[in-house]
Structure formats: structure tokens, C-alpha cells
N, CA, C, O and the ligand as a Tripos MOL2 file, in Angstrom:
@<TRIPOS>MOLECULE
protein
  257   255    65     0     0
PROTEIN
NO_CHARGES

@<TRIPOS>ATOM
      1 N         -56.6950  -40.9170 -151.8150 N.3       1 MET1
      2 CA        -56.6960  -39.7520 -152.7160 C.3       1 MET1
      3 C         -55.5830  -39.9010 -153.7570 C.2       1 MET1
      4 O         -54.4510  -40.2460 -153.4200 O.2       1 MET1
      5 N         -55.9100  -39.6420 -154.9960 N.am      2 LYS2
      6 CA        -54.9190  -39.8210 -156.0580 C.3       2 LYS2
      7 C         -53.9270  -38.6560 -156.0860 C.2       2 LYS2
      8 O         -54.2380  -37.5390 -155.6730 O.2       2 LYS2
      9 N         -52.7350  -38.9490 -156.5820 N.am      3 ASP3
     10 CA        -51.6890  -37.9400 -156.5710 C.3       3 ASP3
     11 C         -50.9420  -37.9700 -157.9040 C.2       3 ASP3
     12 O         -51.1430  -38.8620 -158.7290 O.2       3 ASP3
     13 N         -50.0760  -36.9710 -158.0940 N.am      4 THR4
     14 CA        -49.2820  -36.8650 -159.3160 C.3       4 THR4
     15 C         -47.8370  -37.2270 -159.0030 C.2       4 THR4
     16 O         -47.2780  -36.7830 -157.9990 O.2       4 THR4
     17 N         -47.2390  -38.0340 -159.8690 N.am      5 CYS5
     18 CA        -45.8430  -38.4220 -159.6580 C.3       5 CYS5
     19 C         -44.9430  -37.1930 -159.7110 C.2       5 CYS5
     20 O         -44.9730  -36.4630 -160.7020 O.2       5 CYS5
     21 N         -44.1380  -36.9400 -158.6670 N.am      6 PRO6
     22 CA        -43.2610  -35.7650 -158.6620 C.3       6 PRO6
     23 C         -42.0750  -35.9210 -159.6090 C.2       6 PRO6
     24 O         -41.3940  -34.9400 -159.9070 O.2       6 PRO6
     25 N         -41.8220  -37.1220 -160.0820 N.am      7 ALA7
     26 CA        -40.6610  -37.3460 -160.9510 C.3       7 ALA7
     27 C         -41.0120  -37.2060 -162.4220 C.2       7 ALA7
     28 O         -40.2910  -36.5420 -163.1670 O.2       7 ALA7
     29 N         -42.1100  -37.8230 -162.8560 N.am      8 CYS8
     30 CA        -42.4310  -37.8030 -164.2830 C.3       8 CYS8
     31 C         -43.7990  -37.1970 -164.5640 C.2       8 CYS8
     32 O         -44.2300  -37.1420 -165.7160 O.2       8 CYS8
     33 N         -44.4920  -36.7370 -163.5080 N.am      9 LEU9
     34 CA        -45.7600  -36.0130 -163.6320 C.3       9 LEU9
     35 C         -46.9110  -36.8550 -164.1770 C.2       9 LEU9
     36 O         -47.8900  -36.3050 -164.6810 O.2       9 LEU9
     37 N         -46.8080  -38.1680 -164.0850 N.am     10 THR10
     38 CA        -47.9550  -39.0150 -164.3780 C.3      10 THR10
     39 C         -49.0420  -38.7340 -163.3510 C.2      10 THR10
     40 O         -48.7810  -38.6970 -162.1480 O.2      10 THR10
     41 N         -50.2710  -38.5340 -163.8390 N.am     11 ARG11
     42 CA        -51.3460  -38.1080 -162.9570 C.3      11 ARG11
     43 C         -52.2390  -39.2620 -162.5160 C.2      11 ARG11
     44 O         -52.2030  -40.3590 -163.0730 O.2      11 ARG11
     45 N         -53.0440  -38.9690 -161.4910 N.am     12 ASP12
     46 CA        -54.1000  -39.8820 -161.0440 C.3      12 ASP12
     47 C         -53.5720  -41.2390 -160.6060 C.2      12 ASP12
     48 O         -54.1340  -42.2790 -160.9510 O.2      12 ASP12
     49 N         -52.4960  -41.2170 -159.8490 N.am     13 ILE13
     50 CA        -51.9470  -42.4530 -159.3120 C.3      13 ILE13
     51 C         -52.5880  -42.7240 -157.9580 C.2      13 ILE13
     52 O         -52.5480  -41.8890 -157.0540 O.2      13 ILE13
     53 N         -53.1780  -43.9010 -157.8370 N.am     14 ALA14
     54 CA        -53.8290  -44.2650 -156.5820 C.3      14 ALA14
     55 C         -52.7690  -44.7000 -155.5720 C.2      14 ALA14
     56 O         -51.7470  -45.2710 -155.9520 O.2      14 ALA14
     57 N         -53.0080  -44.4320 -154.2820 N.am     15 PRO15
     58 CA        -52.0340  -44.8280 -153.2660 C.3      15 PRO15
     59 C         -51.8960  -46.3440 -153.1700 C.2      15 PRO15
     60 O         -52.8860  -47.0730 -153.2160 O.2      15 PRO15
     61 N         -50.6640  -46.8020 -153.0360 N.am     16 ALA16
     62 CA        -50.4110  -48.2270 -152.8470 C.3      16 ALA16
     63 C         -50.7850  -48.6430 -151.4310 C.2      16 ALA16
     64 O         -51.1990  -49.7770 -151.1910 O.2      16 ALA16
     65 N         -50.6310  -47.7050 -150.4960 N.am     17 GLU17
     66 CA        -51.0290  -47.9870 -149.1210 C.3      17 GLU17
     67 C         -51.3840  -46.6810 -148.4260 C.2      17 GLU17
     68 O         -50.8210  -45.6270 -148.7220 O.2      17 GLU17
     69 N         -52.3260  -46.7710 -147.5010 N.am     18 SER18
     70 CA        -52.7020  -45.6170 -146.6940 C.3      18 SER18
     71 C         -52.5720  -45.9920 -145.2320 C.2      18 SER18
     72 O         -53.1050  -47.0090 -144.7870 O.2      18 SER18
     73 N         -51.8720  -45.1750 -144.5030 N.am     19 ARG19
     74 CA        -51.7110  -45.4290 -143.0740 C.3      19 ARG19
     75 C         -52.2300  -44.2510 -142.2790 C.2      19 ARG19
     76 O         -52.0930  -43.0970 -142.6850 O.2      19 ARG19
     77 N         -52.8160  -44.5540 -141.1590 N.am     20 ARG20
     78 CA        -53.3410  -43.5210 -140.2720 C.3      20 ARG20
     79 C         -52.3580  -43.3520 -139.1310 C.2      20 ARG20
     80 O         -51.9610  -44.3170 -138.4780 O.2      20 ARG20
     81 N         -51.9710  -42.0900 -138.9030 N.am     21 ARG21
     82 CA        -51.0080  -41.8320 -137.8280 C.3      21 ARG21
     83 C         -51.5640  -40.6960 -136.9950 C.2      21 ARG21
     84 O         -51.3510  -39.5260 -137.3130 O.2      21 ARG21
     85 N         -52.2820  -41.0360 -135.9220 N.am     22 GLY22
     86 CA        -52.9340  -39.9980 -135.1370 C.3      22 GLY22
     87 C         -54.0140  -39.3230 -135.9610 C.2      22 GLY22
     88 O         -54.9230  -39.9780 -136.4700 O.2      22 GLY22
     89 N         -53.9080  -38.0020 -136.0890 N.am     23 ASP23
     90 CA        -54.9000  -37.2730 -136.8850 C.3      23 ASP23
     91 C         -54.3790  -37.0020 -138.2920 C.2      23 ASP23
     92 O         -54.8430  -36.0820 -138.9650 O.2      23 ASP23
     93 N         -53.4180  -37.8000 -138.7330 N.am     24 ARG24
     94 CA        -52.8900  -37.6510 -140.0840 C.3      24 ARG24
     95 C         -52.9900  -38.9610 -140.8310 C.2      24 ARG24
     96 O         -52.9630  -40.0400 -140.2400 O.2      24 ARG24
     97 N         -53.1060  -38.8450 -142.1400 N.am     25 THR25
     98 CA        -52.9860  -40.0380 -142.9670 C.3      25 THR25
     99 C         -51.7270  -39.9070 -143.8030 C.2      25 THR25
    100 O         -51.3780  -38.8210 -144.2660 O.2      25 THR25
    101 N         -51.0470  -41.0380 -143.9880 N.am     26 VAL26
    102 CA        -49.8670  -41.0850 -144.8370 C.3      26 VAL26
    103 C         -50.1860  -42.0060 -145.9980 C.2      26 VAL26
    104 O         -50.3820  -43.2070 -145.8150 O.2      26 VAL26
    105 N         -50.2370  -41.4370 -147.1960 N.am     27 ASP27
    106 CA        -50.4880  -42.2330 -148.3930 C.3      27 ASP27
    107 C         -49.1590  -42.5060 -149.0860 C.2      27 ASP27
    108 O         -48.4150  -41.5810 -149.4120 O.2      27 ASP27
    109 N         -48.8710  -43.7820 -149.3050 N.am     28 GLY28
    110 CA        -47.6450  -44.1640 -150.0110 C.3      28 GLY28
    111 C         -47.9680  -44.4970 -151.4580 C.2      28 GLY28
    112 O         -48.9280  -45.2150 -151.7410 O.2      28 GLY28
    113 N         -47.1640  -43.9720 -152.3670 N.am     29 TYR29
    114 CA        -47.4280  -44.1570 -153.7960 C.3      29 TYR29
    115 C         -46.2100  -44.7760 -154.4890 C.2      29 TYR29
    116 O         -45.0680  -44.5720 -154.0780 O.2      29 TYR29
    117 N         -46.4870  -45.5310 -155.5410 N.am     30 GLN30
    118 CA        -45.4090  -45.9220 -156.4450 C.3      30 GLN30
    119 C         -45.8820  -45.6770 -157.8710 C.2      30 GLN30
    120 O         -46.9270  -46.1770 -158.2870 O.2      30 GLN30
    121 N         -45.1020  -44.9050 -158.6080 N.am     31 CYS31
    122 CA        -45.4720  -44.5530 -159.9770 C.3      31 CYS31
    123 C         -45.3530  -45.7830 -160.8830 C.2      31 CYS31
    124 O         -44.3040  -46.4260 -160.9190 O.2      31 CYS31
    125 N         -46.4210  -46.1100 -161.6120 N.am     32 PRO32
    126 CA        -46.3610  -47.2640 -162.5230 C.3      32 PRO32
    127 C         -45.5140  -46.9660 -163.7590 C.2      32 PRO32
    128 O         -45.1310  -47.8760 -164.4940 O.2      32 PRO32
    129 N         -45.2310  -45.7070 -163.9730 N.am     33 ASN33
    130 CA        -44.4900  -45.3040 -165.1670 C.3      33 ASN33
    131 C         -42.9770  -45.3450 -164.9380 C.2      33 ASN33
    132 O         -42.2520  -45.9720 -165.7100 O.2      33 ASN33
    133 N         -42.4940  -44.6780 -163.8760 N.am     34 CYS34
    134 CA        -41.0470  -44.5510 -163.6560 C.3      34 CYS34
    135 C         -40.5930  -45.2410 -162.3710 C.2      34 CYS34
    136 O         -39.4020  -45.2400 -162.0620 O.2      34 CYS34
    137 N         -41.5290  -45.8330 -161.6160 N.am     35 ARG35
    138 CA        -41.2360  -46.5910 -160.3900 C.3      35 ARG35
    139 C         -40.8060  -45.7080 -159.2270 C.2      35 ARG35
    140 O         -40.3800  -46.2150 -158.1890 O.2      35 ARG35
    141 N         -40.9100  -44.4210 -159.3860 N.am     36 HIS36
    142 CA        -40.5930  -43.5140 -158.2800 C.3      36 HIS36
    143 C         -41.5720  -43.7710 -157.1290 C.2      36 HIS36
    144 O         -42.7530  -44.0300 -157.3590 O.2      36 HIS36
    145 N         -41.0800  -43.7000 -155.9140 N.am     37 THR37
    146 CA        -41.9580  -43.8490 -154.7510 C.3      37 THR37
    147 C         -41.9190  -42.5760 -153.9160 C.2      37 THR37
    148 O         -40.8840  -41.9210 -153.7970 O.2      37 THR37
    149 N         -43.0670  -42.2440 -153.3450 N.am     38 TRP38
    150 CA        -43.1450  -41.0830 -152.4670 C.3      38 TRP38
    151 C         -44.3270  -41.2610 -151.5390 C.2      38 TRP38
    152 O         -45.1440  -42.1660 -151.7100 O.2      38 TRP38
    153 N         -44.4030  -40.3820 -150.5550 N.am     39 ALA39
    154 CA        -45.5040  -40.4250 -149.6010 C.3      39 ALA39
    155 C         -46.0510  -39.0220 -149.4040 C.2      39 ALA39
    156 O         -45.3070  -38.0420 -149.4370 O.2      39 ALA39
    157 N         -47.3420  -38.9390 -149.2010 N.am     40 THR40
    158 CA        -47.9840  -37.6600 -148.9390 C.3      40 THR40
    159 C         -48.6770  -37.7280 -147.5930 C.2      40 THR40
    160 O         -49.4990  -38.6140 -147.3570 O.2      40 THR40
    161 N         -48.3490  -36.7960 -146.7080 N.am     41 VAL41
    162 CA        -48.9640  -36.7250 -145.3890 C.3      41 VAL41
    163 C         -50.0930  -35.7110 -145.4310 C.2      41 VAL41
    164 O         -49.9150  -34.5830 -145.8900 O.2      41 VAL41
    165 N         -51.2480  -36.1230 -144.9500 N.am     42 ARG42
    166 CA        -52.3700  -35.1950 -144.9020 C.3      42 ARG42
    167 C         -52.8620  -35.0560 -143.4630 C.2      42 ARG42
    168 O         -53.1030  -36.0350 -142.7580 O.2      42 ARG42
    169 N         -52.9950  -33.8110 -143.0700 N.am     43 ASP43
    170 CA        -53.4330  -33.5060 -141.7200 C.3      43 ASP43
    171 C         -54.9540  -33.4430 -141.7010 C.2      43 ASP43
    172 O         -55.5400  -32.5080 -142.2460 O.2      43 ASP43
    173 N         -55.5810  -34.3990 -141.0970 N.am     44 LEU44
    174 CA        -57.0450  -34.4690 -141.1130 C.3      44 LEU44
    175 C         -57.6860  -33.3610 -140.2890 C.2      44 LEU44
    176 O         -58.7660  -32.8760 -140.6260 O.2      44 LEU44
    177 N         -57.0210  -32.9610 -139.2110 N.am     45 ALA45
    178 CA        -57.5950  -31.9530 -138.3200 C.3      45 ALA45
    179 C         -57.7350  -30.6110 -139.0330 C.2      45 ALA45
    180 O         -58.7260  -29.9050 -138.8440 O.2      45 ALA45
    181 N         -56.7550  -30.2640 -139.8420 N.am     46 ALA46
    182 CA        -56.7540  -28.9670 -140.5270 C.3      46 ALA46
    183 C         -57.2440  -29.1070 -141.9600 C.2      46 ALA46
    184 O         -57.0690  -28.2020 -142.7760 O.2      46 ALA46
    185 N         -57.8430  -30.2190 -142.2530 N.am     47 TYR47
    186 CA        -58.1800  -30.5010 -143.6410 C.3      47 TYR47
    187 C         -59.2950  -29.5960 -144.1690 C.2      47 TYR47
    188 O         -60.3020  -29.3740 -143.4980 O.2      47 TYR47
    189 N         -59.0950  -29.0800 -145.3820 N.am     48 SER48
    190 CA        -60.1270  -28.3090 -146.0670 C.3      48 SER48
    191 C         -59.8160  -28.3510 -147.5530 C.2      48 SER48
    192 O         -58.7340  -28.7770 -147.9570 O.2      48 SER48
    193 N         -60.7710  -27.9040 -148.3670 N.am     49 ASP49
    194 CA        -60.5440  -27.8910 -149.8130 C.3      49 ASP49
    195 C         -59.3830  -26.9800 -150.1970 C.2      49 ASP49
    196 O         -58.5730  -27.3100 -151.0630 O.2      49 ASP49
    197 N         -59.3210  -25.8210 -149.5310 N.am     50 ILE50
    198 CA        -58.2340  -24.8850 -149.8270 C.3      50 ILE50
    199 C         -56.8960  -25.5220 -149.4980 C.2      50 ILE50
    200 O         -55.9310  -25.4160 -150.2560 O.2      50 ILE50
    201 N         -56.8590  -26.1830 -148.3530 N.am     51 HIS51
    202 CA        -55.6540  -26.8570 -147.9190 C.3      51 HIS51
    203 C         -55.2070  -27.8930 -148.9470 C.2      51 HIS51
    204 O         -54.0250  -27.9780 -149.2800 O.2      51 HIS51
    205 N         -56.1500  -28.6700 -149.4400 N.am     52 ALA52
    206 CA        -55.8290  -29.7300 -150.3990 C.3      52 ALA52
    207 C         -55.2760  -29.1450 -151.6850 C.2      52 ALA52
    208 O         -54.2990  -29.6460 -152.2400 O.2      52 ALA52
    209 N         -55.9140  -28.0750 -152.1530 N.am     53 ARG53
    210 CA        -55.4480  -27.4620 -153.4000 C.3      53 ARG53
    211 C         -54.0330  -26.9110 -153.2470 C.2      53 ARG53
    212 O         -53.2090  -27.0330 -154.1530 O.2      53 ARG53
    213 N         -53.7630  -26.3070 -152.0980 N.am     54 ARG54
    214 CA        -52.4030  -25.7880 -151.8690 C.3      54 ARG54
    215 C         -51.3840  -26.9090 -151.8710 C.2      54 ARG54
    216 O         -50.2970  -26.7750 -152.4330 O.2      54 ARG54
    217 N         -51.7380  -28.0040 -151.2450 N.am     55 ALA55
    218 CA        -50.8070  -29.1160 -151.1460 C.3      55 ALA55
    219 C         -50.4880  -29.6740 -152.5290 C.2      55 ALA55
    220 O         -49.3430  -30.0170 -152.8240 O.2      55 ALA55
    221 N         -51.5240  -29.7600 -153.3760 N.am     56 GLN56
    222 CA        -51.3060  -30.2870 -154.7210 C.3      56 GLN56
    223 C         -50.4040  -29.3640 -155.5290 C.2      56 GLN56
    224 O         -49.5050  -29.8110 -156.2420 O.2      56 GLN56
    225 N         -50.6670  -28.0530 -155.4010 N.am     57 ARG57
    226 CA        -49.8690  -27.0990 -156.1610 C.3      57 ARG57
    227 C         -48.3990  -27.1900 -155.7430 C.2      57 ARG57
    228 O         -47.4970  -27.1410 -156.5790 O.2      57 ARG57
    229 N         -48.1840  -27.3210 -154.4530 N.am     58 ARG58
    230 CA        -46.8150  -27.4240 -153.9530 C.3      58 ARG58
    231 C         -46.1310  -28.6660 -154.5150 C.2      58 ARG58
    232 O         -44.9490  -28.6330 -154.8580 O.2      58 ARG58
    233 N         -46.8800  -29.7590 -154.6060 N.am     59 THR59
    234 CA        -46.3170  -31.0020 -155.1310 C.3      59 THR59
    235 C         -45.8840  -30.8280 -156.5800 C.2      59 THR59
    236 O         -44.7960  -31.2480 -156.9750 O.2      59 THR59
    237 N         -46.7710  -30.1880 -157.3760 N.am     60 ARG60
    238 CA        -46.4380  -29.9990 -158.7980 C.3      60 ARG60
    239 C         -45.2260  -29.1150 -158.9650 C.2      60 ARG60
    240 O         -44.3600  -29.3860 -159.7980 O.2      60 ARG60
    241 N         -45.1580  -28.0360 -158.1590 N.am     61 ARG61
    242 CA        -44.0590  -27.0960 -158.3230 C.3      61 ARG61
    243 C         -42.7370  -27.7410 -157.9660 C.2      61 ARG61
    244 O         -41.7430  -27.5320 -158.6610 O.2      61 ARG61
    245 N         -42.7030  -28.5190 -156.9000 N.am     62 SER62
    246 CA        -41.4560  -29.1410 -156.4860 C.3      62 SER62
    247 C         -41.0000  -30.1810 -157.5070 C.2      62 SER62
    248 O         -39.8270  -30.5540 -157.5300 O.2      62 SER62
    249 N         -41.9190  -30.6500 -158.3490 N.am     63 ALA63
    250 CA        -41.5610  -31.6410 -159.3570 C.3      63 ALA63
    251 C         -40.9170  -30.9910 -160.5670 C.2      63 ALA63
    252 O         -40.1640  -31.6430 -161.2900 O.2      63 ALA63
    253 N         -41.1970  -29.7240 -160.7970 N.am     64 ALA64
    254 CA        -40.7670  -29.0780 -162.0420 C.3      64 ALA64
    255 C         -39.2820  -28.6820 -162.0180 C.2      64 ALA64
    256 O         -38.7750  -28.1290 -162.9940 O.2      64 ALA64
    257 ZN        -43.3000  -41.3030 -162.3150 Zn       65 ZN65
@<TRIPOS>BOND
     1     1     2 1
     2     2     3 1
     3     3     4 2
     4     3     5 am
     5     5     6 1
     6     6     7 1
     7     7     8 2
     8     7     9 am
     9     9    10 1
    10    10    11 1
    11    11    12 2
    12    11    13 am
    13    13    14 1
    14    14    15 1
    15    15    16 2
    16    15    17 am
    17    17    18 1
    18    18    19 1
    19    19    20 2
    20    19    21 am
    21    21    22 1
    22    22    23 1
    23    23    24 2
    24    23    25 am
    25    25    26 1
    26    26    27 1
    27    27    28 2
    28    27    29 am
    29    29    30 1
    30    30    31 1
    31    31    32 2
    32    31    33 am
    33    33    34 1
    34    34    35 1
    35    35    36 2
    36    35    37 am
    37    37    38 1
    38    38    39 1
    39    39    40 2
    40    39    41 am
    41    41    42 1
    42    42    43 1
    43    43    44 2
    44    43    45 am
    45    45    46 1
    46    46    47 1
    47    47    48 2
    48    47    49 am
    49    49    50 1
    50    50    51 1
    51    51    52 2
    52    51    53 am
    53    53    54 1
    54    54    55 1
    55    55    56 2
    56    55    57 am
    57    57    58 1
    58    58    59 1
    59    59    60 2
    60    59    61 am
    61    61    62 1
    62    62    63 1
    63    63    64 2
    64    63    65 am
    65    65    66 1
    66    66    67 1
    67    67    68 2
    68    67    69 am
    69    69    70 1
    70    70    71 1
    71    71    72 2
    72    71    73 am
    73    73    74 1
    74    74    75 1
    75    75    76 2
    76    75    77 am
    77    77    78 1
    78    78    79 1
    79    79    80 2
    80    79    81 am
    81    81    82 1
    82    82    83 1
    83    83    84 2
    84    83    85 am
    85    85    86 1
    86    86    87 1
    87    87    88 2
    88    87    89 am
    89    89    90 1
    90    90    91 1
    91    91    92 2
    92    91    93 am
    93    93    94 1
    94    94    95 1
    95    95    96 2
    96    95    97 am
    97    97    98 1
    98    98    99 1
    99    99   100 2
   100    99   101 am
   101   101   102 1
   102   102   103 1
   103   103   104 2
   104   103   105 am
   105   105   106 1
   106   106   107 1
   107   107   108 2
   108   107   109 am
   109   109   110 1
   110   110   111 1
   111   111   112 2
   112   111   113 am
   113   113   114 1
   114   114   115 1
   115   115   116 2
   116   115   117 am
   117   117   118 1
   118   118   119 1
   119   119   120 2
   120   119   121 am
   121   121   122 1
   122   122   123 1
   123   123   124 2
   124   123   125 am
   125   125   126 1
   126   126   127 1
   127   127   128 2
   128   127   129 am
   129   129   130 1
   130   130   131 1
   131   131   132 2
   132   131   133 am
   133   133   134 1
   134   134   135 1
   135   135   136 2
   136   135   137 am
   137   137   138 1
   138   138   139 1
   139   139   140 2
   140   139   141 am
   141   141   142 1
   142   142   143 1
   143   143   144 2
   144   143   145 am
   145   145   146 1
   146   146   147 1
   147   147   148 2
   148   147   149 am
   149   149   150 1
   150   150   151 1
   151   151   152 2
   152   151   153 am
   153   153   154 1
   154   154   155 1
   155   155   156 2
   156   155   157 am
   157   157   158 1
   158   158   159 1
   159   159   160 2
   160   159   161 am
   161   161   162 1
   162   162   163 1
   163   163   164 2
   164   163   165 am
   165   165   166 1
   166   166   167 1
   167   167   168 2
   168   167   169 am
   169   169   170 1
   170   170   171 1
   171   171   172 2
   172   171   173 am
   173   173   174 1
   174   174   175 1
   175   175   176 2
   176   175   177 am
   177   177   178 1
   178   178   179 1
   179   179   180 2
   180   179   181 am
   181   181   182 1
   182   182   183 1
   183   183   184 2
   184   183   185 am
   185   185   186 1
   186   186   187 1
   187   187   188 2
   188   187   189 am
   189   189   190 1
   190   190   191 1
   191   191   192 2
   192   191   193 am
   193   193   194 1
   194   194   195 1
   195   195   196 2
   196   195   197 am
   197   197   198 1
   198   198   199 1
   199   199   200 2
   200   199   201 am
   201   201   202 1
   202   202   203 1
   203   203   204 2
   204   203   205 am
   205   205   206 1
   206   206   207 1
   207   207   208 2
   208   207   209 am
   209   209   210 1
   210   210   211 1
   211   211   212 2
   212   211   213 am
   213   213   214 1
   214   214   215 1
   215   215   216 2
   216   215   217 am
   217   217   218 1
   218   218   219 1
   219   219   220 2
   220   219   221 am
   221   221   222 1
   222   222   223 1
   223   223   224 2
   224   223   225 am
   225   225   226 1
   226   226   227 1
   227   227   228 2
   228   227   229 am
   229   229   230 1
   230   230   231 1
   231   231   232 2
   232   231   233 am
   233   233   234 1
   234   234   235 1
   235   235   236 2
   236   235   237 am
   237   237   238 1
   238   238   239 1
   239   239   240 2
   240   239   241 am
   241   241   242 1
   242   242   243 1
   243   243   244 2
   244   243   245 am
   245   245   246 1
   246   246   247 1
   247   247   248 2
   248   247   249 am
   249   249   250 1
   250   250   251 1
   251   251   252 2
   252   251   253 am
   253   253   254 1
   254   254   255 1
   255   255   256 2
@<TRIPOS>SUBSTRUCTURE
     1 MET1         2 RESIDUE 1 A MET
     2 LYS2         6 RESIDUE 1 A LYS
     3 ASP3        10 RESIDUE 1 A ASP
     4 THR4        14 RESIDUE 1 A THR
     5 CYS5        18 RESIDUE 1 A CYS
     6 PRO6        22 RESIDUE 1 A PRO
     7 ALA7        26 RESIDUE 1 A ALA
     8 CYS8        30 RESIDUE 1 A CYS
     9 LEU9        34 RESIDUE 1 A LEU
    10 THR10       38 RESIDUE 1 A THR
    11 ARG11       42 RESIDUE 1 A ARG
    12 ASP12       46 RESIDUE 1 A ASP
    13 ILE13       50 RESIDUE 1 A ILE
    14 ALA14       54 RESIDUE 1 A ALA
    15 PRO15       58 RESIDUE 1 A PRO
    16 ALA16       62 RESIDUE 1 A ALA
    17 GLU17       66 RESIDUE 1 A GLU
    18 SER18       70 RESIDUE 1 A SER
    19 ARG19       74 RESIDUE 1 A ARG
    20 ARG20       78 RESIDUE 1 A ARG
    21 ARG21       82 RESIDUE 1 A ARG
    22 GLY22       86 RESIDUE 1 A GLY
    23 ASP23       90 RESIDUE 1 A ASP
    24 ARG24       94 RESIDUE 1 A ARG
    25 THR25       98 RESIDUE 1 A THR
    26 VAL26      102 RESIDUE 1 A VAL
    27 ASP27      106 RESIDUE 1 A ASP
    28 GLY28      110 RESIDUE 1 A GLY
    29 TYR29      114 RESIDUE 1 A TYR
    30 GLN30      118 RESIDUE 1 A GLN
    31 CYS31      122 RESIDUE 1 A CYS
    32 PRO32      126 RESIDUE 1 A PRO
    33 ASN33      130 RESIDUE 1 A ASN
    34 CYS34      134 RESIDUE 1 A CYS
    35 ARG35      138 RESIDUE 1 A ARG
    36 HIS36      142 RESIDUE 1 A HIS
    37 THR37      146 RESIDUE 1 A THR
    38 TRP38      150 RESIDUE 1 A TRP
    39 ALA39      154 RESIDUE 1 A ALA
    40 THR40      158 RESIDUE 1 A THR
    41 VAL41      162 RESIDUE 1 A VAL
    42 ARG42      166 RESIDUE 1 A ARG
    43 ASP43      170 RESIDUE 1 A ASP
    44 LEU44      174 RESIDUE 1 A LEU
    45 ALA45      178 RESIDUE 1 A ALA
    46 ALA46      182 RESIDUE 1 A ALA
    47 TYR47      186 RESIDUE 1 A TYR
    48 SER48      190 RESIDUE 1 A SER
    49 ASP49      194 RESIDUE 1 A ASP
    50 ILE50      198 RESIDUE 1 A ILE
    51 HIS51      202 RESIDUE 1 A HIS
    52 ALA52      206 RESIDUE 1 A ALA
    53 ARG53      210 RESIDUE 1 A ARG
    54 ARG54      214 RESIDUE 1 A ARG
    55 ALA55      218 RESIDUE 1 A ALA
    56 GLN56      222 RESIDUE 1 A GLN
    57 ARG57      226 RESIDUE 1 A ARG
    58 ARG58      230 RESIDUE 1 A ARG
    59 THR59      234 RESIDUE 1 A THR
    60 ARG60      238 RESIDUE 1 A ARG
    61 ARG61      242 RESIDUE 1 A ARG
    62 SER62      246 RESIDUE 1 A SER
    63 ALA63      250 RESIDUE 1 A ALA
    64 ALA64      254 RESIDUE 1 A ALA
    65 ZN65       257 GROUP 0 **** ****
């Protein structure tokens, strides 16, 4: 799943690696623009569209 860089807000960055940890996936990203690295943990068991939208909004807000 693509994500937005929390440092420079470059959008649609594909994960450099995805790891499965139990019922969660951990996507690791590196921004091609500013080289910032981060990871996003997604809980597959509780996964829903509403959940995903909330997570994205939280990511954007913490970047601002
Ligand atoms: Zn960036």
C-alpha cells in the first residue's frame, strides 16, 4: 500500500519492503525525495476502509 512521506509530504510512495508479523503487516518506506525512512504497521485483523482512512489522516497530521 502506498503512503505519504511524513517529512516532505511526497505522495504515492511504494513500500521498499513489506513484512508480515503475526496478523500485522509492517511496510517500510524510503522517500525518494528527501531520503526519510519510516514504517507503517497495519493490523490485518481489525482492517477496514474506515480504519485505513483514519490511519492515513493521522499520518498526514503528524507530518504537518
Ligand atoms: Zn520525503
